[in-house]
GUDO-259292 format. One record per residue (C-alpha): y, z, x; residue number from 0; chain; residue in one letter. Coordinates in nm, 2 decimals. Layout:
% residues N
+--------+--------+--------+-----+--------+---------+
:      Y :      Z :      X : num : cadena : residuo :
+--------+--------+--------+-----+--------+---------+
:      Y :      Z :      X : NUM :      A :       a :
...
+--------+--------+--------+-----+--------+---------+
END
This chain:
% residues 75
+--------+--------+--------+-----+--------+---------+
:      Y :      Z :      X : num : cadena : residuo :
+--------+--------+--------+-----+--------+---------+
:   1.28 :  -0.24 :  -1.47 :   0 :      A :       x :
:   0.98 :  -0.36 :  -1.25 :   1 :      A :       x :
:   1.03 :  -0.64 :  -1.01 :   2 :      A :       x :
:   0.89 :  -0.98 :  -1.13 :   3 :      A :       x :
:   0.57 :  -1.08 :  -0.95 :   4 :      A :       x :
:   0.71 :  -1.39 :  -0.78 :   5 :      A :       x :
:   1.00 :  -1.19 :  -0.63 :   6 :      A :       x :
:   0.76 :  -0.92 :  -0.53 :   7 :      A :       x :
:   0.53 :  -1.16 :  -0.34 :   8 :      A :       x :
:   0.83 :  -1.33 :  -0.17 :   9 :      A :       x :
:   0.98 :  -1.01 :  -0.05 :  10 :      A :       x :
:   0.69 :  -0.77 :   0.00 :  11 :      A :       x :
:   0.38 :  -0.98 :   0.07 :  12 :      A :       x :
:   0.42 :  -0.99 :   0.45 :  13 :      A :       x :
:   0.48 :  -0.62 :   0.47 :  14 :      A :       x :
:   0.17 :  -0.55 :   0.26 :  15 :      A :       x :
:  -0.03 :  -0.76 :   0.51 :  16 :      A :       x :
:   0.10 :  -0.55 :   0.79 :  17 :      A :       x :
:   0.03 :  -0.23 :   0.60 :  18 :      A :       x :
:  -0.33 :  -0.34 :   0.55 :  19 :      A :       x :
:  -0.37 :  -0.41 :   0.92 :  20 :      A :       x :
:  -0.22 :  -0.08 :   1.01 :  21 :      A :       x :
:  -0.45 :   0.10 :   0.76 :  22 :      A :       x :
:  -0.75 :  -0.07 :   0.91 :  23 :      A :       x :
:  -0.64 :   0.03 :   1.26 :  24 :      A :       x :
:  -0.59 :   0.39 :   1.15 :  25 :      A :       x :
:  -0.94 :   0.40 :   1.00 :  26 :      A :       x :
:  -1.09 :   0.26 :   1.32 :  27 :      A :       x :
:  -0.92 :   0.51 :   1.54 :  28 :      A :       x :
:  -1.01 :   0.80 :   1.30 :  29 :      A :       x :
:  -1.37 :   0.69 :   1.33 :  30 :      A :       x :
:  -1.35 :   0.72 :   1.71 :  31 :      A :       x :
:  -1.23 :   1.08 :   1.71 :  32 :      A :       x :
:  -1.51 :   1.32 :   1.82 :  33 :      A :       x :
:  -1.34 :   1.61 :   1.64 :  34 :      A :       x :
:  -1.00 :   1.72 :   1.50 :  35 :      A :       x :
:  -0.78 :   2.01 :   1.58 :  36 :      A :       x :
:  -0.77 :   2.33 :   1.37 :  37 :      A :       x :
:  -0.41 :   2.25 :   1.28 :  38 :      A :       x :
:  -0.26 :   1.96 :   1.08 :  39 :      A :       x :
:  -0.15 :   1.69 :   1.32 :  40 :      A :       x :
:   0.14 :   1.46 :   1.27 :  41 :      A :       x :
:  -0.11 :   1.18 :   1.21 :  42 :      A :       x :
:  -0.26 :   1.37 :   0.92 :  43 :      A :       x :
:   0.08 :   1.44 :   0.78 :  44 :      A :       x :
:   0.18 :   1.07 :   0.81 :  45 :      A :       x :
:  -0.14 :   0.96 :   0.64 :  46 :      A :       x :
:  -0.07 :   1.19 :   0.35 :  47 :      A :       x :
:   0.28 :   1.05 :   0.32 :  48 :      A :       x :
:   0.14 :   0.69 :   0.34 :  49 :      A :       x :
:  -0.10 :   0.77 :   0.06 :  50 :      A :       x :
:   0.19 :   0.88 :  -0.16 :  51 :      A :       x :
:   0.40 :   0.57 :  -0.08 :  52 :      A :       x :
:   0.11 :   0.34 :  -0.13 :  53 :      A :       x :
:   0.02 :   0.50 :  -0.47 :  54 :      A :       x :
:   0.37 :   0.43 :  -0.59 :  55 :      A :       x :
:   0.35 :   0.07 :  -0.46 :  56 :      A :       x :
:   0.02 :   0.02 :  -0.64 :  57 :      A :       x :
:   0.18 :   0.14 :  -0.96 :  58 :      A :       x :
:   0.45 :  -0.12 :  -0.91 :  59 :      A :       x :
:   0.20 :  -0.39 :  -0.85 :  60 :      A :       x :
:   0.01 :  -0.30 :  -1.16 :  61 :      A :       x :
:   0.33 :  -0.30 :  -1.36 :  62 :      A :       x :
:   0.41 :  -0.65 :  -1.22 :  63 :      A :       x :
:   0.07 :  -0.77 :  -1.32 :  64 :      A :       x :
:   0.11 :  -0.65 :  -1.67 :  65 :      A :       x :
:   0.45 :  -0.82 :  -1.70 :  66 :      A :       x :
:   0.30 :  -1.14 :  -1.56 :  67 :      A :       x :
:   0.01 :  -1.14 :  -1.80 :  68 :      A :       x :
:   0.24 :  -1.08 :  -2.09 :  69 :      A :       x :
:   0.43 :  -1.41 :  -2.02 :  70 :      A :       x :
:   0.36 :  -1.72 :  -2.23 :  71 :      A :       x :
:   0.13 :  -1.97 :  -2.07 :  72 :      A :       x :
:   0.28 :  -2.30 :  -1.97 :  73 :      A :       x :
:   0.11 :  -2.57 :  -2.18 :  74 :      A :       x :
+--------+--------+--------+-----+--------+---------+
END
């Protein structure tokens, strides 16, 4: 069962902020590289892993949003 949105925000929000900052840092550093090696670096491998993890996290956020929107509105 997906995590309710209020619990998600209380337990995950700070980490998402740090992930966002880290992703921005990775992009800035990638832009600074003049070239890349002919082999896959650990950085490339970790970025691919991050993409997988973040895709799962985005699915969880979307499920939480659907749950939230399905709740009755407080009158």
